[in-house]
SEZAFI-547166 format. One record per atom (N, C-alpha, C): residue number from 1; z, y, x. Coordinates in pm, whole numbers, m for minus. Example, Ala and Ser with C-alpha at 12.3 -4.5 7.8 and 13.67 -1.06 7.14 Angstrom:
  num       z       y       x
    1     780    m569    1319
    1     780    m450    1230
    1     780    m330    1320
    2     708    m225    1285
    2     714    m106    1367
    2     787       3    1290
END
This chain:
  num       z       y       x
    1   m1244    1652    4058
    1   m1267    1513    4036
    1   m1466    1498    4028
    2   m1512    1635    4063
    2   m1650    1584    4109
    2   m1689    1489    4207
    3   m1832    1486    4172
    3   m1854    1356    4247
    3   m1817    1268    4223
    4   m1686    1209    4179
    4   m1649    1081    4187
    4   m1588    1008    4065
    5   m1603     888    4075
    5   m1627     748    3915
    5   m1491     781    3889
    6   m1504     802    3767
    6   m1413     832    3613
    6   m1320     659    3685
    7   m1204     679    3675
    7   m1087     592    3679
    7    m991     597    3541
    8    m967     458    3531
    8    m879     415    3426
    8    m733     527    3355
    9    m709     571    3480
    9    m634     672    3478
    9    m670     801    3393
   10    m755     835    3436
   10    m893     947    3397
   10    m850     936    3212
   11    m941     795    3220
   11    m948     807    3073
   11    m807     802    2987
   12    m697     707    3017
   12    m621     756    2961
   12    m546     871    2931
   13    m554     957    3049
   13    m501    1078    3049
   13    m554    1201    2950
   14    m739    1139    2969
   14    m749    1194    2839
   14    m732    1180    2689
   15    m743    1026    2685
   15    m690     994    2550
   15    m541    1014    2490
   16    m484    1066    2608
   16    m310    1050    2550
   16    m316    1245    2432
   17    m436    1312    2487
   17    m481    1410    2430
   17    m455    1442    2258
   18    m525    1284    2213
   18    m576    1256    2105
   18    m440    1222    2000
   19    m427    1225    1889
   19    m306    1208    1817
   19    m350    1133    1695
   20    m257    1022    1645
   20    m277    1018    1514
   20    m228    1112    1416
   21    m295    1159    1349
   21    m286    1287    1223
   21    m126    1207    1145
   22    m110    1119    1114
   22     m31    1035    1023
   22      93    1017    1068
   23      74     991    1228
   23     219     888    1302
   23     255    1052    1369
   24     179    1139    1408
   24     207    1275    1510
   24     228    1235    1661
   25     173    1122    1721
   25     173    1091    1821
   25      78    1068    1849
   26      83    1088    2015
   26     m84    1047    2098
   26    m122     872    2102
   27    m232     818    2132
   27    m294     704    2059
   27    m191     649    2198
   28    m218     692    2309
   28    m170     582    2436
   28      m3     559    2427
   29      58     623    2397
   29     194     644    2365
   29     244     528    2274
   30     112     527    2143
   30     133     458    2094
   30      70     305    2074
   31      35     291    2199
   31       4     161    2234
   31    m156     114    2149
   32    m215     196    2084
   32    m332     211    2012
   32    m460     182    2081
   33    m492     224    2233
   33    m575     149    2321
   33    m560      28    2394
   34    m643     m19    2386
   34    m670    m163    2454
   34    m811    m208    2512
   35    m819    m345    2561
   35    m993    m357    2625
   35   m1050    m236    2752
   36    m965    m148    2789
   36   m1042     m47    2853
   36   m1158     m86    2956
   37   m1232     m74    2932
   37   m1328    m121    3078
   37   m1415      23    3128
   38   m1453      54    3265
   38   m1599     114    3304
   38   m1639      36    3358
   39   m1729      87    3344
   39   m1907     m22    3392
   39   m2036     141    3468
   40   m1971     205    3606
   40   m2054     303    3655
   40   m2008     429    3592
   41   m2084     504    3479
   41   m2080     593    3447
   41   m2048     537    3222
   42   m2031     464    3238
   42   m2017     395    3082
   42   m1878     372    3059
   43   m1800     408    2960
   43   m1684     418    2956
   43   m1648     325    2790
   44   m1563     211    2787
   44   m1598     147    2633
   44   m1428     102    2620
   45   m1383     105    2506
   45   m1226      63    2475
   45   m1226      45    2328
   46   m1171     m58    2302
   46   m1073     m57    2155
   46    m964      52    2106
   47   m1010      93    2013
   47    m870     226    1920
   47    m844      60    1823
   48    m699      81    1826
   48    m641     m56    1741
   48    m517      67    1686
   49    m580      63    1518
   49    m462     151    1399
   49    m423      45    1380
   50    m332     116    1296
   50    m157      56    1212
   50    m267       4    1134
   51    m360      27    1046
   51    m434     m10     920
   51    m540       8     927
   52    m640    m130     865
   52    m755     m82     812
   52    m783       9     723
   53    m679      30     611
   53    m730     165     534
   53    m685     294     577
   54    m702     307     716
   54    m644     465     766
   54    m761     573     702
   55    m660     666     649
   55    m807     776     584
   55    m870     844     677
   56    m762     869     808
   56    m884     936     935
   56    m940     895    1041
   57    m994     771     985
   57   m1063     665    1084
   57   m1179     707    1145
   58   m1256     811    1096
   58   m1359     904    1155
   58   m1323     964    1251
   59   m1201    1110    1185
   59   m1155    1194    1301
   59   m1139    1122    1379
   60   m1034    1036    1401
   60    m977     944    1529
   60   m1082     912    1605
   61   m1183     839    1535
   61   m1316     814    1658
   61   m1371     914    1716
   62   m1425    1050    1615
   62   m1460    1122    1731
   62   m1369    1207    1802
   63   m1252    1190    1782
   63   m1165    1278    1873
   63   m1138    1197    2009
   64   m1177    1075    1965
   64   m1165     977    2144
   64   m1282    1024    2205
   65   m1390    1019    2122
   65   m1523    1032    2202
   65   m1547    1145    2215
   66   m1481    1254    2146
   66   m1504    1367    2239
   66   m1406    1417    2379
   67   m1321    1339    2357
   67   m1199    1365    2454
   67   m1256    1276    2637
   68   m1308    1142    2608
   68   m1377    1109    2706
   68   m1485    1118    2752
   69   m1601    1217    2655
   69   m1692    1196    2710
   69   m1703    1339    2753
   70   m1575    1453    2787
   70   m1545    1576    2845
   70   m1486    1536    3034
   71   m1505    1447    2963
   71   m1461    1367    3222
   71   m1592    1399    3241
   72   m1571    1420    3377
   72   m1685    1461    3461
   72   m1718    1315    3548
   73   m1848    1285    3508
   73   m1851    1161    3529
   73   m1942    1032    3475
   74   m1892    1087    3324
   74   m1891    1021    3179
   74   m1991    1012    3128
   75   m2120     930    3127
   75   m2219     953    3095
   75   m2245     922    2917
   76   m2180     770    2888
   76   m2164     698    2770
   76   m2044     684    2761
   77   m1984     653    2617
   77   m1865     626    2602
   77   m1917     501    2443
   78   m1827     393    2464
   78   m1849     296    2377
   78   m1741     229    2309
   79   m1679     279    2152
   79   m1570     280    2108
   79   m1547     174    1990
   80   m1477      73    2010
   80   m1468     m35    1856
   80   m1331       0    1783
   81   m1351      24    1695
   81   m1289      65    1604
   81   m1195     m71    1540
   82   m1087    m103    1566
   82    m985    m213    1536
   82    m855    m181    1433
   83    m814    m303    1374
   83    m668    m206    1315
   83    m598    m384    1349
   84    m527    m354    1301
   84    m366    m455    1340
   84    m244    m387    1261
   85    m216    m456    1145
   85    m118    m398    1036
   85      48    m397    1115
   86      29    m283    1058
   86     194    m281    1169
   86     300    m341    1036
   87     383    m396    1114
   87     471    m458    1026
   87     634    m402     939
   88     667    m377     819
   88     742    m322     816
   88     898    m312     870
   89     948    m218     901
   89    1093    m208     944
   89    1176    m343     867
   90    1271    m406     912
   90    1371    m499     815
   90    1461    m457     769
   91    1516    m457     664
   91    1671    m406     645
   91    1781    m521     672
   92    1889    m530     699
   92    2020    m552     812
   92    2018    m683     667
   93    2016    m786     719
   93    2058    m902     657
   93    1982   m1002     536
   94    1844    m938     563
   94    1754    m967     465
   94    1679   m1048     533
   95    1621   m1147     512
   95    1520   m1253     550
   95    1361   m1211     529
   96    1283   m1161     582
   96    1121   m1134     513
   96    1075   m1279     521
   97     951   m1242     469
   97     834   m1397     408
   97     785   m1420     510
   98     788   m1542     544
   98     703   m1579     689
   98     547   m1529     643
   99     512   m1464     753
   99     315   m1447     741
   99     309   m1315     667
  100     415   m1269     594
  100     421   m1161     533
  100     455   m1053     645
  101     323    m924     650
  101     378    m848     738
  101     479    m750     661
  102     391    m668     535
  102     466    m583     442
  102     465    m614     289
  103     608    m608     236
  103     601    m589      98
  103     589    m493      64
  104     521    m444     m77
  104     522    m299    m124
  104     562    m326    m267
  105     648    m247    m322
  105     701    m265    m451
  105     660    m170    m573
  106     594    m157    m643
  106     526     m39    m749
  106     589    m111    m862
  107     699      51    m888
  107     776      72    m994
  107     769     172   m1039
  108     833     181   m1179
  108     794     243   m1299
  108     962     311   m1349
  109    1030     406   m1400
  109    1099     389   m1494
  109    1104     366   m1650
  110     980     359   m1681
  110     963     357   m1803
  110     810     228   m1822
  111     815     164   m1959
  111     654      93   m2006
  111     534     249   m1980
  112     461     166   m2008
  112     346     246   m2018
  112     304     314   m1963
  113     288     334   m1850
  113     235     440   m1762
  113     157     396   m1675
  114      95     294   m1712
  114      m9     246   m1634
  114      28     155   m1482
  115     152     121   m1464
  115     220      52   m1329
  115     117     m75   m1290
  116     129    m182   m1372
  116      36    m308   m1329
  116     m98    m250   m1292
  117    m176    m161   m1335
  117    m319    m100   m1361
  117    m309     m55   m1199
  118    m214      19   m1166
  118    m172      93   m1007
  118    m162     m22    m942
  119     m95     m90    m970
  119     m52    m238    m883
  119    m205    m280    m833
  120    m297    m338    m927
  120    m396    m437    m943
  120    m486    m371    m823
  121    m530    m239    m904
  121    m605    m169    m795
  121    m571    m124    m710
  122    m433     m63    m649
  122    m389     m75    m517
  122    m470    m210    m409
  123    m401    m317    m471
  123    m422    m412    m416
  123    m560    m449    m358
  124    m632    m400    m429
  124    m780    m465    m427
  124    m827    m329    m300
  125    m817    m220    m316
  125    m838    m132    m254
  125    m812    m168    m116
  126    m667    m211     m83
  126    m619    m248      30
  126    m737    m370      95
  127    m765    m469      13
  127    m828    m600      69
  127    m973    m548      75
  128   m1038    m444      35
  128   m1163    m364      37
  128   m1185    m310     173
  129   m1038    m278     219
  129   m1052    m221     347
  129   m1080    m338     496
  130   m1032    m423     457
  130   m1021    m512     528
  130    m889    m549     542
  131    m800    m565     516
  131    m671    m562     471
  131    m607    m751     430
  132    m516    m850     453
  132    m520    m968     367
  132    m394    m911     238
  133    m425    m980     134
  133    m354    m875      69
  133    m340   m1029     m74
  134    m191    m972    m155
  134    m160   m1042    m248
  134     m69    m975    m365
  135    m101   m1034    m466
  135       3    m989    m578
  135      89   m1065    m651
  136     232   m1019    m663
  136     321   m1099    m748
  136     331    m991    m852
  137     351   m1090    m956
  137     363   m1044   m1057
  137     539   m1061   m1082
  138     609    m980   m1115
  138     742   m1004   m1037
  138     832    m904   m1181
  139     706    m934   m1325
  139     759    m882   m1452
  139     752    m998   m1546
  140     878   m1065   m1511
  140     845   m1215   m1587
  140     848   m1207   m1715
  141     885   m1111   m1800
  141     907   m1163   m1943
  141     777   m1092   m2016
  142     680    m997   m1907
  142     594    m927   m1994
  142     420    m955   m1875
  143     444   m1062   m1808
  143     346   m1073   m1719
  143     185   m1034   m1761
  144     140    m976   m1694
  144     m21    m859   m1690
  144     m87    m889   m1622
  145     m59    m938   m1485
  145    m128    m910   m1340
  145    m251    m997   m1338
  146    m242   m1143   m1417
  146    m324   m1246   m1439
  146    m481   m1203   m1520
  147    m411   m1153   m1637
  147    m506   m1098   m1749
  147    m622    m991   m1657
  148    m518    m877   m1600
  148    m614    m761   m1517
  148    m664    m781   m1419
  149    m626    m843   m1341
  149    m754    m921   m1204
  149    m836   m1013   m1232
  150    m838   m1117   m1358
  150    m909   m1194   m1348
  150    m851   m1324   m1339
  151    m736   m1376   m1295
  151    m716   m1467   m1233
  151    m695   m1554   m1320
  152    m784   m1715   m1307
  152    m750   m1767   m1474
  152    m723   m1947   m1362
  153    m617   m1970   m1450
  153    m608   m2117   m1357
  153    m461   m2187   m1396
  154    m435   m2302   m1260
  154    m300   m2324   m1280
  154    m295   m2339   m1148
  155    m195   m2329   m1066
  155    m179   m2321    m922
  155    m155   m2468    m875
  156    m177   m2532    m786
  156    m151   m2660    m761
  156     m28   m2663    m635
  157      30   m2767    m641
  157     152   m2801    m546
  157      73   m2843    m425
  158     150   m2796    m294
  158      83   m2869    m174
  158     255   m2839     m92
  159     284   m2966    m112
  159     374   m3020      m6
  159     521   m2933     m51
  160     542   m2936    m171
  160     675   m2870    m263
  160     669   m2724    m265
  161     548   m2672    m218
  161     501   m2522    m208
  161     400   m2490    m301
  162     424   m2322    m387
  162     292   m2299    m458
  162     194   m2308    m384
  163      81   m2320    m426
  163     m56   m2281    m405
  163     m92   m2116    m479
  164     m72   m1997    m479
  164    m156   m1896    m550
  164    m280   m1935    m560
  165    m351   m1853    m675
  165    m467   m1835    m732
  165    m518   m1711    m631
  166    m683   m1695    m656
  166    m711   m1628    m572
  166    m839   m1514    m629
  167    m809   m1416    m617
  167    m935   m1331    m767
  167    m943   m1232    m691
  168   m1086   m1223    m636
  168   m1190   m1113    m597
  168   m1096   m1101    m454
  169   m1092   m1172    m391
  169   m1040   m1209    m265
  169    m879   m1201    m212
  170    m810   m1136    m359
  170    m651   m1152    m321
  170    m586   m1236    m425
  171    m483   m1285    m333
  171    m416   m1435    m373
  171    m293   m1356    m446
  172    m283   m1429    m565
  172    m240   m1374    m673
  172    m109   m1492    m732
  173      m5   m1494    m810
  173      61   m1552    m843
  173     213   m1499    m948
  174     173   m1543   m1050
  174     262   m1505   m1181
  174     323   m1589   m1273
  175     409   m1587   m1384
  175     468   m1682   m1443
  175     380   m1726   m1548
  176     264   m1584   m1590
  176     177   m1685   m1687
  176      93   m1781   m1657
  177     112   m1797   m1537
  177       8   m1917   m1496
  177      70   m2093   m1544
  178     195   m2022   m1542
  178     342   m2169   m1578
  178     397   m2188   m1703
  179     352   m2091   m1815
  179     351   m2127   m1955
  179     197   m2073   m2070
  180     237   m2177   m2101
  180     137   m2167   m2227
  180     104   m2055   m2300
  181     m30   m1954   m2332
  181     m28   m1813   m2365
  181      23   m1814   m2456
  182     120   m1665   m2510
  182     180   m1638   m2634
  182     331   m1709   m2646
  183     323   m1760   m2526
  183     460   m1809   m2506
  183     567   m1736   m2465
  184     665   m1648   m2519
  184     770   m1535   m2476
  184     866   m1630   m2362
  185     890   m1574   m2293
  185     983   m1545   m2174
  185    1122   m1530   m2211
  186    1203   m1629   m2254
  186    1293   m1561   m2305
  186    1446   m1613   m2175
  187    1458   m1529   m2087
  187    1514   m1560   m2013
  187    1622   m1460   m1957
  188    1729   m1489   m1915
  188    1891   m1411   m1880
  188    1855   m1329   m1702
  189    1915   m1261   m1659
  189    1897   m1187   m1573
  189    1899   m1287   m1430
  190    1978   m1395   m1453
  190    1964   m1499   m1320
  190    1859   m1593   m1313
  191    1840   m1616   m1435
  191    1655   m1698   m1436
  191    1577   m1616   m1368
  192    1558   m1492   m1415
  192    1443   m1377   m1388
  192    1468   m1371   m1194
  193    1572   m1330   m1179
  193    1604   m1384    m990
  193    1565   m1483    m901
  194    1649   m1585    m988
  194    1579   m1697    m988
  194    1406   m1744    m928
  195    1318   m1690   m1038
  195    1182   m1677   m1039
  195    1133   m1591    m938
  196    1187   m1516    m966
  196    1157   m1433    m804
  196    1138   m1472    m656
  197    1229   m1526    m679
  197    1327   m1574    m532
  197    1240   m1712    m518
  198    1145   m1775    m631
  198    1101   m1874    m584
  198     974   m1877    m569
  199     881   m1744    m584
  199     770   m1682    m597
  199     756   m1618    m475
  200     849   m1544    m407
  200     884   m1502    m266
  200     847   m1596    m175
  201     944   m1690    m150
  201     970   m1822     m57
  201     908   m1978     m72
  202     884   m1980    m218
  202     769   m2098    m244
  202     688   m2125    m277
  203     602   m2029    m228
  203     451   m1979    m244
  203     387   m2001    m134
  204     291   m2035    m122
  204     201   m2083      m2
  204      95   m1928      59
  205     162   m1822      94
  205     118   m1689      85
  205      12   m1697     227
  206      77   m1766     299
  206     m33   m1731     432
  206       9   m1622     497
  207    m107   m1594     548
  207     m61   m1433     693
  207    m164   m1326     527
  208     m48   m1282     554
  208     m88   m1123     442
  208     m22   m1010     537
  209    m101    m890     508
  209     m77    m760     544
  209       7    m715     516
  210     m14    m760     336
  210      36    m647     212
  210      55    m742      95
  211     155    m779      51
  211     187    m809     m57
  211     291    m737    m154
  212     176    m687    m243
  212     213    m588    m389
  212     301    m668    m467
  213     407    m595    m544
  213     469    m650    m600
  213     479    m581    m717
  214     426    m637    m819
  214     407    m507    m962
  214     581    m555   m1057
  215     687    m475   m1056
  215     775    m470   m1080
  215     780    m434   m1229
  216     887    m501   m1336
  216     913    m438   m1472
  216     913    m350   m1482
  217     918    m236   m1562
  217     980     m93   m1601
  217    1163    m129   m1563
  218    1166      m7   m1537
  218    1367      35   m1550
  218    1410     m14   m1402
  219    1491     m65   m1427
  219    1599     m50   m1284
  219    1661    m209   m1321
  220    1620    m277   m1355
  220    1692    m406   m1406
  220    1671    m547   m1350
  221    1713    m659   m1332
  221    1734    m724   m1285
  221    1625    m781   m1161
  222    1517    m791   m1260
  222    1367    m819   m1153
  222    1363    m740   m1011
  223    1405    m591   m1039
  223    1381    m470    m926
  223    1524    m482    m800
  224    1646    m565    m864
  224    1719    m540    m778
  224    1724    m680    m724
  225    1671    m748    m757
  225    1667    m898    m676
  225    1568    m889    m564
  226    1466    m782    m597
  226    1355    m796    m495
  226    1395    m731    m420
  227    1482    m551    m433
  227    1547    m524    m355
  227    1620    m568    m202
  228    1722    m712    m277
  228    1797    m764    m219
  228    1782    m854    m207
  229    1655    m929    m209
  229    1655   m1052    m116
  229    1548   m1083      17
  230    1470    m929      13
  230    1400    m917      98
  230    1359    m777     143
  231    1365    m766     272
  231    1325    m651     337
  231    1164    m527     266
  232    1214    m439     209
  232    1090    m382     156
  232    1005    m306     278
  233     890    m300     250
  233     857    m178     346
  233     860     m50     283
  234     848     m67     168
  234     831      74      71
  234     794      59     m46
  235     843     157    m172
  235     836     157    m292
  235     736     263    m360
  236     644     184    m448
  236     551     302    m498
  236     562     326    m645
  237     620     479    m684
  237     717     503    m834
  237     574     569    m898
  238     528     516    m990
  238     422     494   m1108
  238     513     610   m1237
  239     440     703   m1244
  239     461     778   m1387
  239     339     909   m1420
  240     339     902   m1581
  240     253    1015   m1612
  240     298    1130   m1567
  241     235    1254   m1601
  241     309    1409   m1591
  241     427    1421   m1692
  242     431    1357   m1781
  242     493    1394   m1848
  242     688    1381   m1840
  243     760    1508   m1897
  243     874    1487   m1838
  243     929    1415   m1870
  244     964    1292   m1989
  244     977    1166   m2031
  244     966    1103   m1916
  245     834    1042   m1900
  245     833     960   m1746
  245     853    1028   m1608
  246     901    1118   m1611
  246     926    1144   m1492
  246    1080    1137   m1464
  247    1148    1163   m1549
  247    1313    1165   m1547
  247    1321    1022   m1569
  248    1242     916   m1633
  248    1279     788   m1610
  248    1205     727   m1472
  249    1131     811   m1396
  249    1092     775   m1277
  249    1190     776   m1175
  250    1262     906   m1183
  250    1331     933   m1091
  250    1441     850   m1084
  251    1494     794   m1189
  251    1651     726   m1208
  251    1574     577   m1111
  252    1467     547   m1124
  252    1379     423   m1062
  252    1375     446    m889
  253    1373     590    m891
  253    1328     598    m725
  253    1503     608    m682
  254    1601     681    m741
  254    1721     680    m710
  254    1775     549    m711
  255    1725     451    m761
  255    1817     285    m768
  255    1738     256    m623
  256    1645     262    m596
  256    1585     176    m456
  256    1618     245    m362
  257    1698     417    m340
  257    1746     467    m231
  257    1857     438    m227
  258    1945     411    m338
  258    2059     299    m336
  258    2050     197    m251
  259    1953     106    m262
  259    1932       5    m250
  259    1872      10     m90
  260    1873     146     m29
  260    1823     151     111
  260    1668      77     135
  261    1581     111      13
  261    1435      64      48
  261    1355     225      17
  262    1283     185     154
  262    1224     364     173
  262    1120     393      58
  263    1134     515      56
  263     999     528     m95
  263     885     607     m15
  264     775     544     m33
  264     683     563     m35
  264     590     729     m61
  265     625     666    m195
  265     593     806    m252
  265     580     782    m417
  266     516     893    m497
  266     514     900    m608
  266     367     920    m661
  267     288     821    m780
  267     146     827    m814
  267     168     912    m978
  268      47     951    m951
  268      49    1040   m1115
  268     m94    1003   m1181
  269     m45     873   m1270
  269    m151     804   m1351
  269    m161     899   m1485
  270    m267     857   m1518
  270    m329     915   m1683
  270    m327    1086   m1595
  271    m377    1111   m1518
  271    m328    1251   m1489
  271    m404    1368   m1543
  272    m526    1328   m1579
  272    m620    1444   m1671
  272    m705    1367   m1766
  273    m786    1390   m1830
  273    m930    1315   m1874
  273   m1052    1430   m1911
  274   m1145    1375   m1851
  274   m1266    1420   m1830
  274   m1328    1419   m1951
  275   m1378    1503   m2078
  275   m1411    1452   m2183
  275   m1557    1395   m2136
  276   m1627    1316   m2195
  276   m1789    1239   m2123
  276   m1896    1318   m2227
  277   m1862    1413   m2274
  277   m1924    1460   m2366
  277   m1979    1655   m2299
  278   m1854    1717   m2293
  278   m1854    1810   m2264
  278   m1787    1843   m2131
  279   m1774    1740   m2020
  279   m1732    1790   m1967
  279   m1628    1852   m1930
  280   m1518    1865   m2031
  280   m1447    1950   m2020
  280   m1311    1894   m1938
  281   m1185    1934   m1891
  281   m1086    1857   m1824
  281    m971    1889   m1962
  282    m912    1754   m1942
  282    m818    1795   m2062
  282    m668    1706   m2003
  283    m536    1817   m2012
  283    m440    1718   m1938
  283    m368    1710   m2100
  284    m384    1567   m2098
  284    m328    1513   m2241
  284    m197    1483   m2209
  285    m140    1460   m2099
  285       0    1449   m2060
  285      88    1567   m1972
  286     m14    1651   m2002
  286      62    1755   m1904
  286      25    1776   m1755
  287      40    1871   m1668
  287     m32    1912   m1520
  287      65    1880   m1447
  288      67    1863   m1319
  288     157    1881   m1220
  288     257    1778   m1194
  289     310    1704   m1296
  289     456    1712   m1329
  289     509    1593   m1236
  290     425    1493   m1193
  290     437    1390   m1074
  290     425    1456    m923
  291     392    1557    m928
  291     359    1623    m791
  291     471    1738    m750
  292     501    1798    m904
  292     629    1906    m900
  292     754    1818    m843
  293     759    1690    m924
  293     888    1628    m884
  293     925    1573    m737
  294     819    1497    m717
  294     757    1449    m596
  294     831    1564    m467
  295     762    1696    m510
  295     839    1805    m378
  295     970    1841    m426
  296    1043    1832    m543
  296    1115    1849    m576
  296    1255    1735    m498
  297    1174    1605    m494
  297    1242    1486    m473
  297    1287    1503    m312
  298    1165    1555    m273
  298    1141    1522    m116
  298    1085    1410     m85
  299    1006    1379    m187
  299     926    1239     m69
  299     725    1253    m182
  300     681    1182     m76
  300     528    1223     m75
  300     472    1195    m216
  301     394    1279    m240
  301     311    1265    m390
  301     173    1213    m320
  302     131    1061    m349
  302      75    1009    m327
  302    m101    1057    m389
  303    m120    1076    m491
  303    m229    1119    m559
  303    m254    1095    m718
  304    m364    1146    m718
  304    m334    1145    m897
  304    m461    1069    m964
  305    m457     945   m1087
  305    m512     876   m1102
  305    m533     951   m1271
  306    m721     986   m1281
  306    m748    1013   m1384
  306    m744     908   m1532
  307    m760     954   m1649
  307    m728     861   m1758
  307    m879     822   m1845
  308    m931     740   m1842
  308   m1053     724   m1864
  308   m1056     555   m1889
  309   m1107     544   m2000
  309   m1140     449   m2138
  309   m1183     319   m2043
  310   m1236     358   m1902
  310   m1338     250   m1843
  310   m1212     137   m1804
  311   m1095     231   m1713
  311   m1004     188   m1665
  311    m915      94   m1743
  312    m908     111   m1868
  312    m853      68   m1974
  312    m939    m119   m2000
  313   m1055     m72   m2056
  313   m1175    m218   m2066
  313   m1162    m289   m1920
  314   m1175    m234   m1819
  314   m1111    m285   m1720
  314   m1022    m371   m1680
  315    m918    m390   m1739
  315    m822    m446   m1723
  315    m781    m560   m1827
  316    m857    m498   m1985
  316    m876    m616   m2074
  316    m997    m711   m2040
  317   m1062    m671   m1968
  317   m1151    m824   m1923
  317   m1157    m890   m1802
  318   m1046    m809   m1745
  318    m998    m915   m1620
  318   m1149    m837   m1527
  319   m1168    m698   m1513
  319   m1285    m637   m1404
  319   m1218    m520   m1365
  320   m1109    m519   m1277
  320   m1088    m387   m1242
  320   m1185    m283   m1217
  321   m1133    m182   m1195
  321   m1200     m14   m1202
  321   m1268     m50   m1073
  322   m1256    m106    m956
  322   m1289     m94    m849
  322   m1370    m210    m797
  323   m1417    m305    m892
  323   m1503    m400    m961
  323   m1626    m375   m1035
  324   m1584    m303   m1151
  324   m1621    m276   m1264
  324   m1744    m145   m1244
  325   m1670     m65   m1145
  325   m1749      41   m1114
  325   m1707     151    m992
  326   m1723      49    m874
  326   m1682      68    m737
  326   m1691     230    m693
  327   m1830     309    m710
  327   m1827     405    m709
  327   m1758     550    m828
  328   m1735     488    m916
  328   m1658     637    m990
  328   m1550     674    m922
  329   m1551     793    m988
  329   m1454     918    m961
  329   m1286     833    m940
  330   m1280     737   m1010
  330   m1154     677   m1042
  330   m1112     562    m937
  331   m1265     479    m929
  331   m1209     403    m785
  331   m1183     454    m690
  332   m1243     608    m635
  332   m1181     644    m546
  332   m1108     708    m508
  333   m1017     735    m649
  333    m892     789    m656
  333    m813     696    m605
  334    m783     562    m650
  334    m701     464    m634
  334    m773     423    m488
  335    m886     402    m404
  335    m882     376    m281
  335    m820     524    m184
  336    m821     632    m229
  336    m723     775    m146
  336    m618     686    m204
  337    m576     691    m318
  337    m384     633    m287
  337    m337     512    m211
  338    m424     435    m208
  338    m429     289     m81
  338    m434     329      30
  339    m502     438     132
  339    m507     502     220
  339    m361     569     221
  340    m321     641     180
  340    m156     694     183
  340     m66     647     170
  341     m69     533     141
  341      11     420     143
  341       4     360     213
  342    m110     269     259
  342     m54     208     437
  342     m48     313     529
  343    m125     437     527
  343     m64     551     618
  343      95     564     588
  344     161     545     500
  344     327     619     486
  344     382     452     548
  345     323     349     544
  345     404     228     575
  345     425     249     677
  346     293     292     755
  346     301     277     952
  346     395     398     970
  347     390     485     916
  347     514     617     940
  347     643     556     940
  348     644     499     810
  348     817     453     762
  348     849     325     941
  349     709     266     929
  349     774     124    1014
  349     788     158    1163
  350     712     290    1228
  350     693     303    1365
  350     797     404    1361
  351     821     498    1280
  351     870     668    1357
  351     856     758    1407
  352     953     863    1405
  352     868     944    1504
  352     882     920    1628
  353     923     837    1666
  353     940     824    1820
  353     793     717    1892
  354     757     635    1719
  354     646     535    1792
  354     687     430    1820
  355     836     427    1811
  355     875     245    1812
  355     992     194    1711
  356     958     103    1668
  356    1036      25    1589
  356    1190      76    1553
  357    1221     121    1498
  357    1374     190    1473
  357    1465     117    1425
  358    1574     114    1447
  358    1695      38    1379
  358    1711     100    1221
  359    1793      m2    1130
  359    1773     121     993
  359    1842     172     990
  360    1796     292     910
  360    1879     387     861
  360    1844     391     721
  361    1980     418     606
  361    1932     407     488
  361    1876     540     484
  362    1828     546     338
  362    1792     692     365
  362    1878     782     204
  363    1847     887     256
  363    1969     942     213
  363    1912     974      21
  364    2034     945     m57
  364    2038     973    m219
  364    1953    1022    m258
  365    1854    1047    m381
  365    1840    1145    m477
  365    1950    1146    m616
  366    2028    1211    m620
  366    2121    1237    m726
  366    2028    1258    m891
  367    2049    1161    m933
  367    1926    1228   m1065
  367    2031    1330   m1194
END
């Protein structure tokens, strides 16, 4: 090829050697290369990732630049990095929410493990990456999302639909917006399921890349209703490291697998505490339990979130840690979890062949 101008075919062959590490496929076969142009010895193209929260964005860009720069006749390479969130694969017989590409359920086997804290900060981390995000508070009898994300006010109606409130750029809906503060919600299962269905289909969500659904703890009506009403892109299981929490988390995981919902992985919350005075690490609830459980159950481990009073204070004040202290180790941990969740959604959606597969139920983990 010496002495000859580089061609588009040459560039595409070079880029076919660059693989997306999460998907395990090359960028060309995944359809990630767009707007390729060659002007003399300058090559320009766009890499369209499957999520703006891609944790390996810089590595992919560097690999592309290196591959194309090595071609004879290329003096400069201009790369634009973009993202188009992949849509989760649907489950048979279920209708999705118009405009919503992915629904992420955040669940736990028991209360008190910080599931809502994870839901709120996961949503903010995804939004910070450039994605369009909403949060649905599906804990009808114990709605805490509005408090933790600082969403206040009353949603308005428009054409018999509900307009969600917006906090920190994230759309939010919760039963808490419709009842006086301190009023208990004493509903039986069918009413809970009806409320969730209304929040899914009667809210003006608009175009969203991710809708994060904060479920109540356990394996009750809300979780079953969600899994049966719409196709889930995946489920995030939240647990602390201690055995009692992991036992219940495994039951929640097994329930979603029986309902043919993809498991994105397990997050270990309150993983450890760093003493602010002596900087000693203390494993208050044990160490590594969620990671060992993930390995035993054959699901991904999504990361550890430290225990820090600032996270609790931020939730109480409606200023989550990603806004209260965005450069803190805790905020960084939430961003890393969000990146892994987004990557897992792409893997589940595209499958090993890079094509949208027909739905195949995941194997059930026996508790």
